[in-house]
Backbone as CSV, one residue per row, in Angstrom:
resi,resn,N_x,N_y,N_z,CA_x,CA_y,CA_z,C_x,C_y,C_z
1,MET,99.729,92.416,67.352,99.592,91.295,68.275,100.808,91.208,69.198
2,LYS,102.011,91.369,68.621,103.208,91.273,69.426,103.301,92.406,70.434
3,TYR,102.860,93.621,70.003,102.911,94.740,70.924,101.922,94.535,72.063
4,ILE,100.749,93.986,71.748,99.774,93.695,72.790,100.328,92.643,73.731
5,SER,100.981,91.617,73.160,101.561,90.553,73.975,102.640,91.102,74.900
6,LEU,103.449,92.012,74.371,104.492,92.609,75.187,103.905,93.350,76.365
7,LEU,102.825,94.109,76.120,102.181,94.823,77.207,101.641,93.850,78.235
8,PHE,101.034,92.767,77.759,100.454,91.785,78.674,101.511,91.145,79.552
9,ILE,102.654,90.790,78.961,103.670,90.090,79.744,104.332,91.017,80.740
10,VAL,104.403,92.323,80.428,104.930,93.277,81.392,104.039,93.308,82.624
11,LEU,102.702,93.301,82.366,101.775,93.283,83.485,101.876,91.978,84.250
12,LEU,102.030,90.868,83.521,102.141,89.574,84.166,103.410,89.491,84.996
13,ALA,104.487,90.067,84.486,105.742,90.071,85.234,105.586,90.837,86.533
14,ALA,104.819,91.951,86.471,104.589,92.720,87.683,103.843,91.901,88.709
15,CYS,102.994,90.995,88.222,102.234,90.144,89.118,103.130,89.271,89.961
16,GLY,104.268,88.901,89.415,105.114,87.962,90.124,106.111,88.602,91.067
17,GLN,106.136,89.892,91.146,107.117,90.531,92.004,106.722,90.356,93.463
18,PRO,107.704,90.130,94.352,107.394,89.971,95.767,106.710,91.210,96.312
19,SER,105.763,91.020,97.238,105.071,92.125,97.882,105.055,91.873,99.370
20,LEU,104.723,92.894,100.150,104.648,92.706,101.586,103.615,91.655,101.942
21,LEU,102.585,91.518,101.108,101.554,90.530,101.395,102.018,89.114,101.109
22,SER,103.135,88.947,100.431,103.591,87.606,100.084,104.765,87.162,100.938
23,ASP,104.918,87.758,102.130,106.046,87.391,102.978,105.726,86.192,103.851
24,ASN,104.502,85.637,103.662,104.098,84.434,104.387,104.113,84.613,105.902
25,ILE,103.950,85.854,106.351,103.793,86.074,107.788,102.347,85.761,108.186
26,LYS,101.443,85.841,107.220,100.038,85.600,107.512,99.879,84.256,108.198
27,ALA,99.038,84.196,109.201,98.920,82.937,109.930,97.578,82.844,110.631
28,GLN,97.163,81.614,110.896,95.992,81.400,111.712,96.337,81.751,113.153
29,LEU,95.355,82.243,113.873,95.565,82.638,115.256,94.765,81.722,116.174
30,PRO,95.013,81.772,117.477,94.219,80.971,118.406,92.731,81.242,118.237
31,ASP,91.907,80.249,118.602,90.474,80.368,118.403,89.861,81.520,119.192
32,SER,90.455,81.871,120.326,89.924,82.957,121.138,90.040,84.276,120.394
33,THR,88.957,85.058,120.370,88.974,86.345,119.675,88.725,87.500,120.647
34,ASP,88.964,87.251,121.950,88.702,88.286,122.946,89.570,89.516,122.738
35,GLN,90.747,89.338,122.142,91.678,90.451,121.981,91.387,91.281,120.728
36,PHE,90.393,90.880,119.935,90.070,91.569,118.694,88.749,92.323,118.801
37,ILE,88.620,93.356,117.989,87.362,94.090,117.930,86.917,94.175,116.472
38,PRO,85.627,93.926,116.194,85.132,94.050,114.817,85.258,95.484,114.333
39,ILE,85.475,95.656,113.048,85.514,96.992,112.460,84.085,97.470,112.271
40,ALA,83.738,98.552,112.940,82.364,99.063,112.875,82.085,99.632,111.493
41,ASP,80.846,99.402,110.997,80.504,99.914,109.669,80.358,101.423,109.654
42,THR,80.456,102.054,110.839,80.401,103.524,110.913,81.786,104.141,111.069
43,ASP,82.808,103.300,111.140,84.166,103.795,111.341,84.771,104.141,109.979
44,THR,84.676,105.405,109.614,85.123,105.841,108.286,86.638,105.762,108.125
45,THR,87.366,105.594,109.235,88.812,105.384,109.121,89.097,104.189,108.222
46,TYR,88.209,103.201,108.275,88.356,102.000,107.458,87.399,101.984,106.264
47,THR,86.136,102.318,106.511,85.125,102.134,105.471,85.289,103.085,104.299
48,ASN,86.003,104.188,104.484,86.250,105.093,103.363,87.223,104.489,102.351
49,TYR,87.956,103.466,102.764,88.995,102.897,101.912,88.823,101.405,101.644
50,TYR,88.128,100.695,102.532,88.045,99.241,102.422,86.601,98.769,102.565
51,ASN,86.295,97.690,101.856,85.012,97.030,102.045,85.189,96.011,103.167
52,VAL,84.747,96.365,104.346,84.917,95.502,105.519,83.568,95.190,106.156
53,GLN,82.527,95.160,105.332,81.208,94.811,105.825,81.153,93.322,106.170
54,PRO,80.537,92.952,107.281,80.374,91.528,107.597,79.575,90.832,106.502
55,VAL,79.898,89.560,106.289,79.260,88.777,105.232,78.740,87.472,105.816
56,THR,77.531,87.093,105.426,77.015,85.753,105.699,76.904,85.028,104.372
57,THR,77.608,83.927,104.225,77.644,83.205,102.957,76.340,82.434,102.744
58,PRO,76.079,81.978,101.519,74.876,81.174,101.271,74.785,79.925,102.134
59,HIS,75.937,79.387,102.568,75.942,78.205,103.426,75.860,78.555,104.905
60,GLY,75.718,79.849,105.210,75.515,80.263,106.594,76.768,80.513,107.403
61,TRP,77.907,80.720,106.734,79.149,81.052,107.441,79.241,82.567,107.593
62,ASN,79.627,83.020,108.788,79.755,84.445,109.065,81.212,84.877,108.954
63,ILE,81.456,85.904,108.136,82.800,86.446,107.931,82.834,87.863,108.511
64,THR,83.791,88.107,109.403,83.897,89.398,110.073,85.327,89.916,109.956
65,TYR,85.446,91.203,109.660,86.756,91.854,109.605,87.028,92.508,110.955
66,MET,88.237,92.280,111.484,88.557,92.766,112.816,89.961,93.379,112.853
67,VAL,90.205,94.117,113.932,91.536,94.642,114.215,91.828,94.417,115.689
68,LYS,93.094,94.518,116.054,93.465,94.493,117.463,93.362,95.907,118.014
69,ASN,92.924,96.005,119.251,92.789,97.315,119.875,94.124,97.742,120.465
70,ASP,95.118,97.899,119.568,96.440,98.328,120.004,97.086,99.122,118.873
71,SER,98.399,99.257,118.894,99.087,100.092,117.911,99.025,99.538,116.489
72,THR,98.615,98.293,116.311,98.554,97.690,114.968,97.204,97.882,114.302
73,ARG,96.276,98.564,114.935,94.909,98.631,114.410,94.813,99.375,113.087
74,PHE,95.850,100.110,112.698,95.837,100.809,111.413,96.791,100.174,110.402
75,THR,97.306,98.995,110.724,98.189,98.286,109.795,97.704,96.868,109.505
76,ASP,97.334,96.124,110.543,96.999,94.708,110.393,95.500,94.474,110.497
77,ALA,95.000,93.598,109.645,93.585,93.211,109.696,93.485,91.722,109.965
78,TYR,92.346,91.319,110.520,92.086,89.924,110.848,90.721,89.535,110.283
79,ILE,90.669,88.379,109.657,89.416,87.879,109.104,88.961,86.689,109.937
80,GLN,87.780,86.805,110.493,87.210,85.704,111.270,86.114,85.033,110.450
81,TRP,86.141,83.695,110.418,85.045,82.962,109.783,84.542,81.914,110.767
82,GLN,83.213,81.811,110.876,82.682,80.927,111.890,81.307,80.382,111.518
83,LYS,81.055,79.179,112.015,79.746,78.539,111.944,79.787,77.333,112.867
84,GLY,78.773,77.186,113.703,78.737,76.059,114.620,79.930,76.056,115.551
85,ASN,80.643,74.920,115.613,81.788,74.816,116.517,83.103,75.223,115.865
86,VAL,83.040,75.784,114.654,84.244,76.255,113.964,84.308,77.775,114.062
87,LYS,85.392,78.278,114.615,85.601,79.722,114.739,87.091,79.977,114.589
88,ARG,87.475,80.548,113.461,88.887,80.714,113.116,89.168,82.181,112.787
89,VAL,90.451,82.536,112.879,90.884,83.901,112.560,92.144,83.831,111.703
90,TYR,92.187,84.680,110.683,93.349,84.744,109.792,93.912,86.165,109.806
91,LYS,95.222,86.275,109.909,95.872,87.581,110.030,96.497,88.026,108.713
92,TYR,96.295,89.313,108.393,96.951,89.940,107.246,97.781,91.133,107.717
93,PRO,99.075,90.929,107.947,99.914,92.067,108.340,100.000,93.103,107.220
94,HIS,99.932,94.360,107.591,100.186,95.502,106.699,99.086,95.743,105.652
95,VAL,98.050,94.935,105.612,97.069,95.103,104.545,96.366,96.453,104.614
96,LEU,96.257,97.031,105.807,95.599,98.330,105.948,96.495,99.481,105.492
97,GLU,97.706,99.164,105.056,98.590,100.174,104.478,98.533,100.151,102.953
98,TYR,97.681,99.278,102.412,97.568,99.128,100.963,96.217,99.643,100.468
99,ARG,96.059,99.632,99.150,94.804,100.075,98.556,93.689,99.083,98.866
100,GLY,92.458,99.510,98.643,91.297,98.725,99.025,91.211,97.357,98.386
101,GLN,91.720,97.215,97.156,91.592,95.935,96.464,92.444,94.830,97.088
102,PHE,93.315,95.180,98.024,94.107,94.155,98.704,93.307,93.441,99.794
103,MET,92.184,94.019,100.203,91.385,93.399,101.255,90.549,92.264,100.670
104,PRO,90.686,91.040,101.150,89.951,89.902,100.591,88.439,90.082,100.689
105,GLN,87.755,89.655,99.624,86.302,89.728,99.552,85.749,88.346,99.229
106,PHE,84.584,88.041,99.788,83.974,86.732,99.552,83.716,86.531,98.065
107,LEU,84.119,85.357,97.583,83.978,85.022,96.174,83.031,83.855,95.966
108,ASP,83.261,82.757,96.680,82.464,81.546,96.485,82.761,80.602,97.645
109,GLU,82.042,79.485,97.674,82.312,78.487,98.700,81.912,77.100,98.211
110,THR,82.518,76.087,98.818,82.153,74.697,98.592,81.825,74.089,99.948
111,ASP,81.644,72.800,99.995,81.376,72.147,101.271,82.580,72.184,102.194
112,THR,83.780,72.396,101.616,84.998,72.315,102.429,85.738,73.649,102.598
113,HIS,85.494,74.627,101.723,86.274,75.866,101.775,85.430,77.103,101.447
114,ILE,85.874,78.224,101.999,85.409,79.554,101.603,86.510,80.174,100.764
115,PHE,86.141,80.780,99.638,87.134,81.406,98.761,86.940,82.915,98.782
116,MET,88.055,83.634,98.970,88.041,85.088,98.972,89.054,85.599,97.944
117,ASP,88.692,86.684,97.284,89.452,87.226,96.165,90.108,88.533,96.594
118,HIS,91.368,88.740,96.203,92.012,90.020,96.510,93.230,90.213,95.614
119,ALA,93.768,91.425,95.625,94.989,91.730,94.879,96.191,91.374,95.733
120,CYS,97.327,91.073,95.068,98.562,90.788,95.801,99.721,91.649,95.308
121,ALA,99.544,92.365,94.224,100.509,93.323,93.691,99.819,93.991,92.507
122,THR,100.517,94.853,91.786,99.935,95.468,90.608,99.612,94.395,89.578
123,GLU,98.360,94.343,89.151,97.899,93.355,88.169,98.145,91.918,88.631
124,CYS,98.077,91.682,89.912,98.277,90.331,90.454,97.049,89.938,91.259
125,ARG,96.550,88.736,90.995,95.355,88.248,91.672,95.717,87.149,92.662
126,ALA,95.007,87.144,93.789,95.224,86.124,94.806,93.884,85.548,95.242
127,ILE,93.909,84.280,95.661,92.728,83.611,96.179,93.063,83.082,97.567
128,LEU,92.293,83.515,98.554,92.445,83.024,99.915,91.422,81.919,100.148
129,ALA,91.905,80.732,100.510,91.038,79.581,100.752,90.983,79.310,102.251
130,LEU,89.787,79.451,102.833,89.595,79.248,104.264,88.886,77.917,104.490
131,PRO,89.501,76.987,105.207,88.882,75.673,105.419,87.718,75.743,106.405
132,LYS,86.724,74.925,106.163,85.549,74.895,107.030,85.701,73.829,108.120
133,ASN,86.868,73.813,108.732,87.110,72.902,109.847,88.138,73.540,110.766
134,ASN,88.460,72.852,111.848,89.373,73.407,112.843,90.812,72.930,112.701
135,LYS,91.108,72.105,111.681,92.448,71.526,111.606,93.272,71.968,110.407
136,ASP,92.655,72.144,109.244,93.423,72.476,108.040,93.823,73.945,108.028
137,LYS,94.969,74.216,107.430,95.468,75.585,107.345,94.781,76.348,106.213
138,ALA,94.575,77.632,106.440,94.146,78.506,105.351,95.321,78.712,104.408
139,ILE,95.024,78.858,103.128,96.076,79.027,102.119,95.765,80.263,101.288
140,ASP,96.763,81.122,101.147,96.630,82.300,100.304,97.433,82.068,99.029
141,PHE,96.748,81.849,97.920,97.404,81.582,96.641,97.659,82.904,95.929
142,GLU,98.916,83.196,95.602,99.257,84.424,94.893,99.701,84.109,93.470
143,SER,99.730,85.130,92.634,100.061,84.975,91.211,99.161,83.919,90.580
144,VAL,97.865,84.068,90.819,96.878,83.097,90.334,96.669,83.264,88.832
145,LEU,96.767,82.148,88.106,96.541,82.137,86.659,95.137,81.693,86.320
146,GLY,94.551,80.890,87.185,93.196,80.409,86.961,92.731,79.622,88.166
147,PHE,91.403,79.479,88.306,90.867,78.717,89.428,89.471,78.218,89.073
148,ASN,89.082,77.149,89.732,87.733,76.599,89.608,87.278,76.272,91.020
149,THR,86.452,77.150,91.577,86.061,76.976,92.971,85.202,75.734,93.166
150,LYS,84.406,75.376,92.187,83.548,74.195,92.322,84.384,72.930,92.466
151,LEU,85.509,72.875,91.759,86.415,71.734,91.862,87.424,71.902,93.004
152,GLY,87.501,73.123,93.549,88.483,73.390,94.594,89.902,73.387,94.071
153,GLN,90.095,73.852,92.836,91.414,73.818,92.203,91.900,75.233,91.887
154,VAL,93.193,75.468,92.148,93.807,76.780,91.912,95.137,76.568,91.195
155,VAL,95.377,77.370,90.158,96.624,77.290,89.388,97.394,78.593,89.567
156,THR,98.677,78.473,89.907,99.514,79.645,90.129,100.850,79.487,89.419
157,ARG,101.490,80.608,89.190,102.889,80.578,88.753,103.753,80.765,89.977
158,THR,104.728,79.872,90.153,105.590,79.963,91.316,106.925,80.595,90.948
159,PHE,107.422,81.442,91.834,108.692,82.126,91.616,109.747,81.695,92.622
160,PHE,109.379,80.748,93.508,110.330,80.253,94.497,110.210,78.734,94.605
161,ILE,111.342,78.040,94.643,111.400,76.604,94.878,112.339,76.362,96.053
162,ASN,111.798,75.771,97.118,112.591,75.542,98.335,113.254,76.831,98.812
163,ASP,112.462,77.916,98.799,112.903,79.238,99.264,113.966,79.873,98.371
164,GLU,114.258,79.254,97.226,115.202,79.826,96.277,114.436,80.414,95.097
165,ILE,114.804,81.627,94.687,114.104,82.274,93.594,114.364,81.536,92.279
166,VAL,113.326,81.405,91.479,113.441,80.737,90.178,114.167,81.669,89.211
167,ARG,115.197,81.149,88.536,116.009,81.976,87.651,116.054,81.388,86.243
168,ASP,116.770,82.068,85.364,117.023,81.603,83.997,115.745,81.429,83.191
169,GLY,114.742,82.210,83.518,113.524,82.187,82.716,112.683,80.939,82.861
170,LYS,112.936,80.132,83.876,112.146,78.914,84.063,110.691,79.263,84.337
171,LEU,109.815,78.533,83.671,108.386,78.745,83.828,107.807,77.546,84.574
172,ILE,107.503,77.740,85.845,107.014,76.658,86.695,105.591,76.986,87.152
173,ILE,104.693,76.071,86.888,103.288,76.253,87.232,102.901,75.234,88.295
174,GLU,102.187,75.691,89.310,101.682,74.809,90.355,100.168,74.751,90.306
175,ALA,99.625,73.582,90.618,98.182,73.409,90.708,97.866,72.694,92.012
176,THR,96.869,73.194,92.729,96.455,72.597,93.991,95.003,72.167,93.904
177,ASP,94.748,70.940,94.328,93.384,70.441,94.464,93.100,70.367,95.960
178,LEU,92.333,71.333,96.453,92.083,71.422,97.883,91.237,70.265,98.391
179,THR,90.353,69.762,97.538,89.491,68.649,97.953,90.318,67.401,98.230
180,LYS,91.319,67.162,97.379,92.175,65.988,97.534,93.409,66.260,98.390
181,GLY,93.680,67.533,98.660,94.862,67.878,99.429,96.152,67.609,98.681
182,ILE,96.142,67.876,97.374,97.289,67.572,96.520,97.772,68.842,95.824
183,THR,99.081,69.034,95.762,99.695,70.100,94.972,100.737,69.482,94.052
184,LYS,100.644,69.807,92.771,101.608,69.302,91.803,102.109,70.461,90.950
185,SER,103.288,70.278,90.360,103.868,71.335,89.539,104.376,70.766,88.231
186,VAL,104.567,71.665,87.275,105.108,71.286,85.979,106.019,72.413,85.507
187,THR,107.122,72.043,84.845,108.059,73.026,84.305,108.002,72.992,82.787
188,PHE,107.796,74.148,82.176,107.756,74.225,80.726,109.158,74.048,80.145
189,LYS,109.220,73.490,78.952,110.504,73.288,78.280,111.070,74.616,77.795
190,ASN,110.196,75.503,77.339,110.632,76.814,76.868,110.728,77.787,78.039
191,THR,111.468,78.866,77.840,111.699,79.829,78.912,110.866,81.088,78.705
192,ASP,110.604,81.745,79.813,109.789,82.955,79.829,110.564,84.029,80.568
193,TYR,111.200,84.931,79.832,112.002,85.980,80.433,111.162,87.235,80.654
194,SER,111.558,88.017,81.632,110.806,89.216,81.980,110.832,90.275,80.889
195,VAL,111.737,90.129,79.893,111.784,91.117,78.812,110.543,91.022,77.934
196,GLY,109.791,89.933,78.066,108.530,89.846,77.336,108.581,88.972,76.110
197,ASN,108.852,87.691,76.272,108.872,86.789,75.125,107.814,85.699,75.239
198,ALA,106.878,85.866,76.193,105.881,84.831,76.386,104.673,85.388,77.128
199,MET,103.565,84.668,77.035,102.361,85.047,77.761,101.478,83.817,77.929
200,MET,100.694,83.807,79.008,99.772,82.715,79.208,98.664,82.782,78.178
201,ASP,98.297,81.633,77.651,97.222,81.554,76.667,95.931,81.065,77.307
202,THR,95.953,79.859,77.883,94.729,79.253,78.383,95.012,78.342,79.569
203,VAL,94.081,78.317,80.524,94.066,77.316,81.586,92.714,76.615,81.516
204,ILE,92.733,75.288,81.343,91.495,74.520,81.169,91.405,73.472,82.273
205,PHE,90.301,73.483,82.995,90.081,72.538,84.084,89.250,71.361,83.577
206,LYS,89.808,70.163,83.745,89.164,68.947,83.253,88.794,67.989,84.389
207,GLY,88.768,68.484,85.613,88.430,67.625,86.734,89.651,66.957,87.325
208,ASP,90.112,65.844,86.713,91.273,65.130,87.224,92.575,65.606,86.616
209,ARG,92.493,66.597,85.746,93.704,67.156,85.142,93.449,68.601,84.718
210,ILE,94.548,69.347,84.592,94.483,70.753,84.191,95.446,70.968,83.040
211,LEU,94.965,71.610,81.979,95.803,71.933,80.828,96.206,73.403,80.910
212,VAL,97.511,73.664,80.815,98.020,75.034,80.824,98.753,75.273,79.508
213,LYS,98.274,76.259,78.769,98.846,76.564,77.452,99.523,77.921,77.516
214,TRP,100.789,77.968,77.060,101.581,79.197,77.090,102.024,79.539,75.666
215,GLU,102.001,80.809,75.351,102.419,81.267,74.032,103.799,81.901,74.129
216,PHE,104.702,81.472,73.261,106.057,82.008,73.198,106.272,82.653,71.831
217,TYR,107.128,83.638,71.781,107.371,84.294,70.501,108.743,84.962,70.485
218,SER,109.241,85.113,69.272,110.501,85.808,69.030,110.299,86.685,67.802
219,GLU,111.376,87.242,67.286,111.252,88.077,66.093,110.822,87.261,64.877
220,ASP,111.105,85.963,64.899,110.873,85.146,63.714,109.641,84.255,63.792
221,GLU,109.192,83.920,64.985,108.099,82.957,65.066,107.302,83.102,66.359
222,GLU,106.113,82.532,66.320,105.274,82.392,67.491,104.871,80.930,67.599
223,PHE,104.902,80.388,68.798,104.524,78.996,68.984,103.968,78.824,70.390
224,THR,103.299,77.713,70.617,102.701,77.444,71.915,103.243,76.141,72.486
225,GLU,103.192,76.058,73.800,103.535,74.823,74.505,102.435,74.550,75.521
226,THR,101.983,73.320,75.560,100.935,72.921,76.495,101.478,71.878,77.456
227,GLN,101.233,72.099,78.734,101.601,71.140,79.764,100.340,70.692,80.501
228,VAL,100.357,69.452,80.968,99.204,68.885,81.662,99.603,68.518,83.085
229,ILE,98.794,68.960,84.039,98.984,68.573,85.436,97.899,67.568,85.777
230,GLN,98.311,66.360,86.128,97.384,65.259,86.408,97.311,65.024,87.908
231,PHE,96.099,64.995,88.443,95.925,64.712,89.869,95.705,63.210,90.091
């Protein structure tokens, strides 16, 4: 059990390492898309490596993958989502320099958001939330520990506080409720060092609160700590 846990935490630690996709350069662009061109489904330069097929969601939103017709067309990708009077574009710098699993894919949707799933590093999962309006910002959640798209809630482990890297083994978990527009965090009393002395056990969504259970262990004992994030 301990050896399995050690392997798991090594993978989890890799999830938290900074990547080019986590530099927060990604941004919404002006509504005009005249400067972009859709990626053709016959263009094997892209389709041999990435799933960039246009998608129409069950709610009738159209998702299109695009590039700029300039020197960045083999590095940066743009995701357009539109329906009615809403037409937005999201930029992913350098994503075309990564493996195919880094390209976001449609996962689910609610009345307020489209959710797309993608990798953000080795063994790291990310959820891109695209708002179905013209005012709210899209959010790319990295180091995702759990999510409930129906509730619009995403739980992540954060490695930066006020642009400062988290040190001394502090275990800080953030939870965002997109429906309510609320983000809250909790810090565990026990520490989680990269050498492998802890692993996530369970994330439970209860609607107005989220339970996060972490398992800690040493040579002499194993124990758990549970923290609750209340919205």
